[in-house]
C-alpha positions in Angstrom: -92.1 5.0 214.9 -93.7 6.5 211.8 -96.2 8.3 214.0 -93.5 9.7 216.2 -91.5 10.9 213.1 -94.6 12.7 211.8 -95.2 14.2 215.3 -91.6 15.5 215.4 -91.9 16.8 211.8 -95.1 18.6 212.7 -93.7 20.1 215.9 -90.6 21.3 214.0 -92.8 23.0 211.3 -94.9 24.7 214.1 -91.7 25.8 215.9 -90.2 27.1 212.6 -93.5 29.1 212.2 -93.0 30.8 215.6 -95.0 28.5 217.9 -93.2 28.6 221.3 -95.4 25.8 222.6 -94.2 23.5 219.9 -90.6 23.9 221.2 -91.8 22.9 224.6 -93.4 19.8 223.3 -90.5 19.0 221.0 -87.7 19.4 223.7 -88.2 16.1 225.6 -88.4 14.1 222.4 -85.4 15.7 220.8 -83.4 15.6 224.0 -84.1 11.9 224.4 -83.0 11.3 220.8 -79.8 13.4 221.2 -79.0 11.5 224.4 -79.4 8.2 222.5 -77.1 9.4 219.8 -74.5 10.6 222.2 -74.7 7.4 224.2 -74.3 5.2 221.2 -71.3 7.3 220.1 -69.6 7.3 223.5 -70.0 3.5 223.9 -67.5 3.1 221.1 -64.9 5.4 222.7 -62.1 4.8 225.1 -63.1 4.5 228.8 -61.2 7.6 229.9 -62.8 9.9 227.3 -63.2 13.3 229.0 -66.2 14.5 227.2 -69.5 13.2 228.7 -72.7 12.4 226.8 -74.6 15.0 228.8 -72.1 17.7 227.7 -72.5 16.7 224.0 -76.3 16.7 224.3 -76.5 20.1 226.1 -74.1 21.7 223.6 -75.8 20.2 220.6 -79.3 21.1 221.9 -78.3 24.7 222.6 -76.8 25.1 219.1 -79.9 23.5 217.5 -82.5 25.7 219.3 -80.6 28.8 218.5 -80.7 28.2 214.8 -82.8 30.3 212.5 -83.7 27.4 210.2 -87.0 26.5 208.6 -86.9 22.9 209.6 -88.2 20.6 206.8 -88.6 17.4 208.8 -87.2 15.2 211.5 -84.4 14.0 209.1 -83.3 17.5 208.4 -83.2 18.3 212.1 -81.0 15.2 212.9 -78.8 15.9 209.9 -78.0 19.3 211.3 -77.5 17.7 214.7 -74.9 15.3 213.2 -72.9 18.3 212.0 -73.0 19.9 215.4 -72.0 16.7 217.2 -69.1 16.4 214.8 -68.0 20.0 215.5 -68.3 19.5 219.3 -66.2 16.4 219.3 -63.6 17.8 216.9 -63.4 21.1 218.9 -63.0 19.1 222.1 -60.2 17.0 220.5 -58.4 20.1 219.2 -58.7 21.8 222.6 -57.2 18.7 224.3 -54.4 18.6 221.8 -53.6 22.2 222.4 -53.5 21.6 226.2 -51.0 18.7 225.6 -48.9 21.2 223.6 -49.1 18.9 220.5 -48.0 15.8 222.3 -50.1 13.5 220.1 -53.7 13.5 219.2 -56.7 12.5 221.2 -57.2 8.8 220.4 -60.8 7.7 219.7 -61.8 4.3 218.5 -63.4 4.2 215.0 -64.3 0.5 215.1 -67.4 0.8 213.0 -66.3 3.5 210.7 -63.1 1.8 209.6 -63.6 -1.7 208.3 -60.8 -3.6 209.9 -61.0 -6.8 212.0 -59.0 -5.4 214.9 -60.0 -2.4 217.0 -58.4 0.8 215.8 -57.6 4.0 217.7 -58.0 7.1 215.6 -57.0 10.7 216.1 -60.2 12.6 215.8 -58.5 15.7 214.4 -56.9 13.6 211.7 -60.3 11.9 211.0 -61.9 15.3 210.7 -59.2 16.4 208.3 -59.6 13.2 206.2 -63.3 13.7 206.2 -62.9 17.2 204.9 -60.7 15.9 202.1 -63.2 13.2 201.3 -65.9 15.9 201.1 -63.9 17.6 198.4 -63.9 14.3 196.4 -67.4 13.0 197.2 -69.6 15.2 199.4 -72.3 12.5 199.7 -69.9 9.9 201.1 -68.5 12.4 203.6 -72.1 13.3 204.7 -72.9 9.6 205.1 -69.9 9.1 207.3 -70.8 12.2 209.3 -74.4 10.9 209.8 -73.4 7.3 210.5 -70.4 7.9 212.7 -71.0 11.2 214.5 -74.8 11.0 214.8 -75.0 7.2 214.9 -77.9 7.1 212.4 -78.8 3.8 210.9 -78.6 3.1 207.2 -82.3 3.8 206.8 -82.2 7.0 208.8 -79.1 8.2 206.8 -80.9 7.4 203.6 -83.9 9.5 204.7 -81.6 12.5 205.7 -79.6 12.4 202.4 -82.6 11.5 200.2 -81.1 8.4 198.7 -81.8 4.7 198.8 -80.5 2.5 201.7 -78.6 0.4 199.1 -76.7 3.6 198.0 -76.0 4.4 201.6 -74.5 1.0 202.2 -72.4 1.2 199.0 -71.1 4.7 199.8 -70.5 3.8 203.4 -68.3 0.9 202.4 -66.4 3.0 199.9 -66.0 5.9 202.3 -64.7 3.6 205.1 -62.1 2.1 202.7 -61.0 5.6 201.6 -60.8 6.9 205.2 -58.8 3.8 206.3 -56.2 4.5 203.5 -56.1 8.2 204.3 -55.7 7.6 208.0 -53.1 4.9 207.5 -51.1 7.1 205.3 -51.2 10.0 207.8 -49.9 7.8 210.7 -47.2 6.2 208.6 
């Protein structure tokens, strides 16, 4: 795993430096990882979700390769991917809401991100709004939720992206879930 992370980091650096061959070598690795992230996310969703994993992967990949960014490492790349995946999902939810002429939000399960024993259905647009509010109070906690929920990163991967210890990720993850649970409960009441 460490070797693969170093390979991806090296390819990202070469690509940032203008090496087109590095992008060719990087594409299958990155695409597989994005497919894994999208699959992990969609497994938590309702069965009739209209956005397919392939669509998320294609859109996120296109947005990523069109960025003019000097990629620092693998963690930086997947951190940006998490932001794009969040935007893709929220934009899709907003579009579906608009098509329904405001007849309720798109319901998505947030079983891991909200610490409750029963399964919860969450309006993704309201989640995005709550996450934006959380970012005003604690940007690090909001970033951790984005990485863990939208990109499906592990505690260790999240710690690498944010540059903090896994223990801090766990603590902030727990606090952020509680804050989001209260915010989303208040918005549906």
